N, C-alpha and C positions, 0 to 999 in steps of 0.2 A: 568362538564367538566373543566379541569384545565385552568387557565388563559393563559397557554402556547399555547393552541389550539383555533382555531376559527371555525366557522360553516363549512367552506369548507375543513377542515382537514379530510383526509380519515379516516374512522371509524377504520380500522385496526391499525392506528397509535394512535389515541386518546384513544382507548379501551385497548391498551396493558398494562399489569401489570408487564412486565419484561423488558428485553433488546429488543429494536426494532431497526433494521437496515434499513436505507433508502439508497439505493445504485443503481448503474448501473455498469455493469461489465467492466469498464475501468481499467487500471492499478491501479489507486487510489482506486477505489471500491474494487478491488481484494485484496489489502493489508488487509483490515479489514475482508473481506469474508474468506480469508485463515486463519487469526488468529482465528476467531470464529470457523471455522471447526477444527483447531488444539485443541482449548479449549474444544470443544465438545468431541473429542476423549480422551482427557486427564482427563476431569473432568465432562463430561456429561452436559456441559453448554447448555442451551436452549435459543432461541431467536426467534423473528418473523421478517419478512422481507417485505419491500415494494420495488419493483423494480420501479425506477423512469423513467418516459417516457421522454427521452431527446428530441425526435422528436417534442414533444409538449411543450418543455421548462417548464416542470412541476417543475423543481428545481428553477424557477424564480417566481412561484406563491406566493401569500401573505402568505398562510398557511405554506409554506416551509421556507420562509424568516424569519418567527418567530422562526424557529428551527435553521436556519443558515443564518444570514443576508448576508453572502457572496454568497449565491445561488450556492453552489458547493456540489458535492457528494464525499464521503459518509457522513452521519451523524448517530450517535447513540443517542438514547433517553433511559435513564435509569429510569424506573418507579418502581424500587425495593426499592428506598430510601424514607424516610419520606418527606412529603411536596410535592411540585410540581415536575413533571418529570424533569430530568436533561439532557439537550442536550449537546453533546460533538462534536465539529467540529475540522477539520484538522486531517488528517490521523495519523500523528505521535502522536498527543495528544490522539487520540482515542485508538491507540494501547497501549500506556502506561497506559491509564485508565483501559482498559480491563485486561491487565496483572496484574496490581496492585489489581484489584478486584477479579480475579479468579485464577491466576497462583501462588497458595500458595506454590507449590513445586519448583518454579523457573525453570520449565522445558523449558520455552521459554525466560527466562530472567536470571538474575544473582542476587545472594544474596550478594556477595562481592562488596564493593564500587568501586574498580578499574575496574573489569570486567563490572559492570553495567555502569560505565562511558564510557568504550569502546563501549558498545552497543548503548548508547545514542549518542555518537559522530558519529558513522557510520549511525545510523538512521537519524540524522539531516544532515549528509553530503549528503545523497541522497535527502532528502527533500529540502535542500537549494541549492545544487550545481549540482545535477544530474537531477532531474525532470524538472526544469525550461528550460535549453537548449534543453533537449530531447523533451519536449512538443512543444517548438517553432520550432524545426526542423520538427516535424510532421505537424505543422500548415503551415509553409511556403513551405514545400516540397510537401504537399499533398492537403491541404484544401484551401489555399489562392487563391483568384480569379486571382491575378496577381503574376506571378512567379518572385521573386527577387533573382537572383543568388548570390548576395553578402550576403543577409540574410541567404540563404540556406547554403552557404559555411561556414559562421561564426558559425552557430549553429551545423552544422555537425562536424566541427573541435573541437568545445568545447565539444560536446558529446563524441567524440572519446578520447579527453583528459581525461574526467571523467572515461571512460572505462579503460584508462591507469592507473589512480589512483587505481582503484579497482584491476586491474591486478597486479600492483606492490605490493599492500598490500597482496593479496592472494598468490603471489609467495614466500613471506617470505624473499625476498632479503634484505629488510631493517631491518630485525629482526634477527632471528637465521639461516636464509638460508633455512629453511624447509618450503615447501608449506603449506598453511593453507587450511582448508576445509570450514571455515565459517568466517564471517567478525569480530566477536567479541569473546572475551574469550582468555585465555592463551593457549599457545601451538598451536594446530591445530584449536582451536576455537570451539564454540558450536553453533548449529542452534538456532537463537534467533530472536527477533523483528527486529534487524538490517538487517538480510537477507530477512525477509518477506517484509520489507519496500522497498527494492531495486529490488527484484527479478521480480515482475510482469512487471516492465519497461524494465529491461535489457533483459529478456527472449524474448521480442517482438522486438528484434533488426531488424528483417526483415521488420516489419511494419514501421520502421523509415527510411527505404530506404537503409539499409546496406546490403551488400552481404557477402557471406561466406569468400571471400578473404579479406574483410575489417576486419573481426573478427579473422583472423589467428594470428594476433599479440597478442591475448589475450587468450592463451590456458588455463590458470588457471581460468579465468573468465568463459569461455565456460564450463569447467568441473564443476564449481560451479552451473551454470545454469542447467546443466543436473542432477546433484546430487539432487538439491532441487526439480526439476520438477518431480521426482519419488515419492515424498511423497503423501500419500493418501489424506491428507487435501488440499494440493496444487491442485491436480487434481479436487477435488470436488469444491474448492473455485473459480476455474477458469472455471468451466464446465457449463452444461446445467441448473443446479439448479438455476443459477442467470441470466438466459436469460428471457427477457420479453415475457410472453405468449401472443399469438394473441387474 
């Protein structure tokens, strides 16, 4: 057994000789789930999966913390390389790692440095500016034992501001005036890691407590949500395949 693993590591993790995904189907988990499903359709990429039991805090157990000291999901472990299996943490880093490893035709990324930079900019925009306030809104609005109106209003306002940034970008008003279809790439853009990174969060706006009337200010964003939601890999990556079996 590799030094990466300990006795309590689940056998399906320690015995994997390929890519192994440890996940739970939250928006963060769904980013990597969707990407792997896209890569499977494009390149027949294969992997194995462990669905982490959040209710039992499995992601905080010692064996898991050896893979990700931050105790968060998802994590990928690459056992296809020489030497010890290589764990990758943080969703944006995981997506970039998988794309570099498998997306040889740049179907979900970009070959050119400028468009690639655009993709990374928007991927990190959501990672650093979108997900944090959105996550705090869900916590204070739904899970916190004490309801703090000031906190809820602050994170609600900031999440709507971020939605507004995406709306402005997709509208094309600050570029050539033509609406964009995707976040990165010249012209109307091209579906890429940037979209996969933001979509699972934005698409669940109702779960954050927003109503349809709140979203009417973002028609281009809603069209983007609908457009991406029709993809086969997106449906699979957010579907029953990644639900914990009883």
